[in-house]
DRENLUM-278934 format. One record per residue (C-alpha): residue number from 1; residue in one letter; x negated, y negated, z. Coordinates in pm, whole numbers. Layout:
REM residues N
<r NUM; "A"; <X; Y; Z>>;
...
END
This chain:
REM residues 202
<r 1; "M"; <-12778; -10569; 11001>>;
<r 2; "K"; <-12415; -10452; 11001>>;
<r 3; "P"; <-12169; -10744; 10970>>;
<r 4; "W"; <-11959; -10814; 11278>>;
<r 5; "V"; <-11580; -10832; 11233>>;
<r 6; "L"; <-11350; -11125; 11297>>;
<r 7; "G"; <-10978; -11056; 11337>>;
<r 8; "L"; <-10762; -11330; 11187>>;
<r 9; "T"; <-10394; -11355; 11278>>;
<r 10; "G"; <-10105; -11599; 11318>>;
<r 11; "G"; <-9726; -11607; 11313>>;
<r 12; "I"; <-9506; -11648; 11006>>;
<r 13; "G"; <-9569; -11979; 10828>>;
<r 14; "S"; <-9883; -12054; 11030>>;
<r 15; "G"; <-10103; -12065; 10720>>;
<r 16; "K"; <-10320; -11762; 10802>>;
<r 17; "S"; <-10325; -11658; 10433>>;
<r 18; "A"; <-10441; -12005; 10326>>;
<r 19; "A"; <-10712; -11999; 10594>>;
<r 20; "A"; <-10819; -11649; 10485>>;
<r 21; "E"; <-10842; -11769; 10125>>;
<r 22; "N"; <-11074; -12052; 10236>>;
<r 23; "F"; <-11302; -11807; 10418>>;
<r 24; "S"; <-11306; -11586; 10108>>;
<r 25; "E"; <-11409; -11884; 9891>>;
<r 26; "L"; <-11705; -11930; 10126>>;
<r 27; "G"; <-11815; -11575; 10044>>;
<r 28; "V"; <-11680; -11394; 10349>>;
<r 29; "H"; <-11569; -11034; 10288>>;
<r 30; "L"; <-11196; -11014; 10352>>;
<r 31; "V"; <-10972; -10712; 10421>>;
<r 32; "D"; <-10595; -10767; 10431>>;
<r 33; "A"; <-10414; -10514; 10653>>;
<r 34; "D"; <-10084; -10572; 10467>>;
<r 35; "Q"; <-10245; -10493; 10131>>;
<r 36; "V"; <-10402; -10177; 10274>>;
<r 37; "A"; <-10062; -10072; 10416>>;
<r 38; "R"; <-9911; -10113; 10069>>;
<r 39; "W"; <-10199; -9932; 9899>>;
<r 40; "V"; <-10181; -9614; 10112>>;
<r 41; "V"; <-9825; -9546; 9986>>;
<r 42; "E"; <-9895; -9612; 9617>>;
<r 43; "P"; <-9804; -9336; 9367>>;
<r 44; "G"; <-10084; -9078; 9360>>;
<r 45; "Q"; <-10177; -9134; 9725>>;
<r 46; "P"; <-10130; -8830; 9952>>;
<r 47; "A"; <-9919; -9034; 10198>>;
<r 48; "L"; <-9647; -9087; 9938>>;
<r 49; "E"; <-9623; -8712; 9871>>;
<r 50; "R"; <-9586; -8646; 10246>>;
<r 51; "I"; <-9315; -8915; 10274>>;
<r 52; "V"; <-9119; -8761; 9985>>;
<r 53; "E"; <-9156; -8411; 10135>>;
<r 54; "H"; <-9019; -8541; 10464>>;
<r 55; "F"; <-8745; -8783; 10354>>;
<r 56; "G"; <-8656; -8650; 10008>>;
<r 57; "R"; <-8674; -8810; 9664>>;
<r 58; "E"; <-8408; -9069; 9756>>;
<r 59; "V"; <-8689; -9285; 9897>>;
<r 60; "L"; <-8841; -9318; 9547>>;
<r 61; "L"; <-8760; -9569; 9276>>;
<r 62; "A"; <-8705; -9446; 8919>>;
<r 63; "S"; <-9067; -9550; 8846>>;
<r 64; "G"; <-9197; -9307; 9110>>;
<r 65; "A"; <-9300; -9587; 9345>>;
<r 66; "L"; <-9180; -9603; 9704>>;
<r 67; "D"; <-8838; -9764; 9755>>;
<r 68; "R"; <-8927; -9962; 10066>>;
<r 69; "G"; <-8568; -10070; 10126>>;
<r 70; "A"; <-8442; -9709; 10123>>;
<r 71; "L"; <-8723; -9598; 10356>>;
<r 72; "R"; <-8663; -9891; 10591>>;
<r 73; "A"; <-8294; -9802; 10609>>;
<r 74; "R"; <-8389; -9444; 10708>>;
<r 75; "I"; <-8626; -9538; 10988>>;
<r 76; "F"; <-8446; -9850; 11111>>;
<r 77; "Q"; <-8173; -9647; 11281>>;
<r 78; "D"; <-8389; -9356; 11394>>;
<r 79; "A"; <-8678; -9405; 11637>>;
<r 80; "E"; <-8797; -9044; 11588>>;
<r 81; "Q"; <-8831; -9089; 11212>>;
<r 82; "R"; <-9008; -9421; 11262>>;
<r 83; "K"; <-9255; -9251; 11499>>;
<r 84; "W"; <-9317; -8978; 11240>>;
<r 85; "L"; <-9389; -9237; 10970>>;
<r 86; "E"; <-9618; -9442; 11196>>;
<r 87; "G"; <-9801; -9121; 11294>>;
<r 88; "L"; <-9865; -9053; 10925>>;
<r 89; "L"; <-9954; -9404; 10810>>;
<r 90; "H"; <-10142; -9568; 11099>>;
<r 91; "P"; <-10446; -9334; 11091>>;
<r 92; "L"; <-10465; -9367; 10710>>;
<r 93; "I"; <-10443; -9746; 10729>>;
<r 94; "R"; <-10706; -9754; 11006>>;
<r 95; "E"; <-10940; -9533; 10803>>;
<r 96; "E"; <-10897; -9741; 10485>>;
<r 97; "I"; <-10952; -10067; 10676>>;
<r 98; "G"; <-11272; -9922; 10827>>;
<r 99; "H"; <-11389; -9810; 10485>>;
<r 100; "S"; <-11317; -10153; 10328>>;
<r 101; "L"; <-11489; -10342; 10611>>;
<r 102; "A"; <-11796; -10117; 10578>>;
<r 103; "L"; <-11844; -10250; 10222>>;
<r 104; "A"; <-11904; -10604; 10351>>;
<r 105; "Q"; <-12224; -10775; 10239>>;
<r 106; "S"; <-12155; -11105; 10420>>;
<r 107; "P"; <-12298; -11175; 10772>>;
<r 108; "Y"; <-11948; -11121; 10913>>;
<r 109; "A"; <-11625; -10978; 10768>>;
<r 110; "I"; <-11261; -11066; 10836>>;
<r 111; "L"; <-10962; -10843; 10893>>;
<r 112; "V"; <-10644; -11042; 10824>>;
<r 113; "S"; <-10348; -10887; 11004>>;
<r 114; "P"; <-10015; -11038; 11113>>;
<r 115; "L"; <-9990; -10759; 11374>>;
<r 116; "L"; <-10353; -10776; 11492>>;
<r 117; "I"; <-10251; -10808; 11859>>;
<r 118; "E"; <-9933; -10595; 11856>>;
<r 119; "S"; <-10104; -10302; 11681>>;
<r 120; "G"; <-10404; -10308; 11916>>;
<r 121; "Q"; <-10636; -10369; 11618>>;
<r 122; "Y"; <-10782; -10668; 11803>>;
<r 123; "Q"; <-10958; -10428; 12042>>;
<r 124; "R"; <-11184; -10318; 11758>>;
<r 125; "M"; <-11275; -10674; 11659>>;
<r 126; "Q"; <-11580; -10860; 11788>>;
<r 127; "R"; <-11386; -11187; 11788>>;
<r 128; "V"; <-11028; -11307; 11730>>;
<r 129; "L"; <-10922; -11623; 11546>>;
<r 130; "V"; <-10558; -11730; 11579>>;
<r 131; "V"; <-10415; -11976; 11328>>;
<r 132; "D"; <-10157; -12165; 11530>>;
<r 133; "T"; <-9885; -12406; 11422>>;
<r 134; "P"; <-9606; -12584; 11610>>;
<r 135; "E"; <-9285; -12379; 11577>>;
<r 136; "S"; <-9089; -12650; 11393>>;
<r 137; "L"; <-9359; -12661; 11125>>;
<r 138; "Q"; <-9373; -12280; 11104>>;
<r 139; "I"; <-8998; -12272; 11035>>;
<r 140; "Q"; <-9024; -12549; 10774>>;
<r 141; "R"; <-9311; -12376; 10589>>;
<r 142; "A"; <-9158; -12029; 10599>>;
<r 143; "M"; <-8825; -12162; 10470>>;
<r 144; "A"; <-8998; -12338; 10180>>;
<r 145; "R"; <-9222; -12041; 10096>>;
<r 146; "D"; <-8965; -11761; 10119>>;
<r 147; "S"; <-8653; -11960; 10019>>;
<r 148; "A"; <-8510; -11834; 10349>>;
<r 149; "D"; <-8263; -12011; 10574>>;
<r 150; "E"; <-8354; -12125; 10924>>;
<r 151; "E"; <-8160; -11842; 11089>>;
<r 152; "Q"; <-8361; -11575; 10901>>;
<r 153; "V"; <-8692; -11738; 10991>>;
<r 154; "R"; <-8592; -11773; 11358>>;
<r 155; "A"; <-8496; -11403; 11361>>;
<r 156; "I"; <-8845; -11311; 11234>>;
<r 157; "L"; <-9007; -11540; 11491>>;
<r 158; "K"; <-8810; -11365; 11766>>;
<r 159; "I"; <-8942; -11023; 11660>>;
<r 160; "Q"; <-9301; -11147; 11629>>;
<r 161; "M"; <-9519; -11168; 11934>>;
<r 162; "Q"; <-9468; -11475; 12147>>;
<r 163; "R"; <-9709; -11755; 12064>>;
<r 164; "D"; <-9853; -11773; 12419>>;
<r 165; "E"; <-9926; -11402; 12415>>;
<r 166; "R"; <-10108; -11430; 12081>>;
<r 167; "L"; <-10312; -11728; 12202>>;
<r 168; "R"; <-10409; -11538; 12518>>;
<r 169; "H"; <-10612; -11297; 12302>>;
<r 170; "A"; <-10782; -11568; 12094>>;
<r 171; "D"; <-11153; -11647; 12109>>;
<r 172; "D"; <-11091; -11934; 11865>>;
<r 173; "V"; <-10775; -12125; 11775>>;
<r 174; "L"; <-10730; -12316; 11450>>;
<r 175; "V"; <-10436; -12556; 11486>>;
<r 176; "N"; <-10304; -12585; 11132>>;
<r 177; "D"; <-10066; -12881; 11150>>;
<r 178; "R"; <-10206; -13101; 10873>>;
<r 179; "D"; <-10273; -13064; 10500>>;
<r 180; "R"; <-10474; -12808; 10305>>;
<r 181; "S"; <-10790; -13016; 10271>>;
<r 182; "W"; <-10803; -13058; 10649>>;
<r 183; "L"; <-10754; -12682; 10687>>;
<r 184; "R"; <-11045; -12623; 10448>>;
<r 185; "Q"; <-11269; -12853; 10656>>;
<r 186; "E"; <-11174; -12666; 10974>>;
<r 187; "V"; <-11253; -12331; 10809>>;
<r 188; "E"; <-11590; -12466; 10693>>;
<r 189; "R"; <-11665; -12584; 11047>>;
<r 190; "L"; <-11573; -12243; 11194>>;
<r 191; "H"; <-11770; -12063; 10922>>;
<r 192; "G"; <-12080; -12264; 11011>>;
<r 193; "F"; <-12034; -12166; 11375>>;
<r 194; "Y"; <-11971; -11797; 11292>>;
<r 195; "L"; <-12294; -11781; 11093>>;
<r 196; "T"; <-12486; -11865; 11413>>;
<r 197; "L"; <-12331; -11577; 11610>>;
<r 198; "K"; <-12486; -11237; 11673>>;
<r 199; "G"; <-12224; -10964; 11679>>;
<r 200; "G"; <-11948; -11222; 11711>>;
<r 201; "R"; <-12082; -11369; 12036>>;
<r 202; "T"; <-12289; -11677; 12119>>;
END
């Protein structure tokens, strides 16, 4: 039977990566949308050639890899260019995610994506798990992890989808406001429940 797919998301500093890691340790097949997005623009991938054709070699580092900062600067000011880039990358990312999920051998697979709701990816999931954390804790964790100041973290939080909106799309919510061993227990509990589901539903 084909594995069903769980979408896992959460805001900055919520601990979604730690939760994903715990699921992976339990043998669940994991696909990380951010890693896929990075992979499709690696040297040797057709997308990188198209980007260079379109924007010029100034978006490359000396090593031949994509200079993300230079590309960001190009599209940040120009909505048309951003649309062009999204039109190129989104179908490739979607295809690669589908391909990676199809390799799953576990009863269910997980797509980890910070933009699961915003990108509409959640519509292709059988179930959505949101890792949720009180905002003050999110800020604390993100500052510690990224050596960022509070202002930077708050700016990212502002851009990200509002917490209520994210929770509205959740089938399950994991409130991650304690330590890592508690998080692991919660993941184990959810994993046990997910193993009883057919196609992501009770």
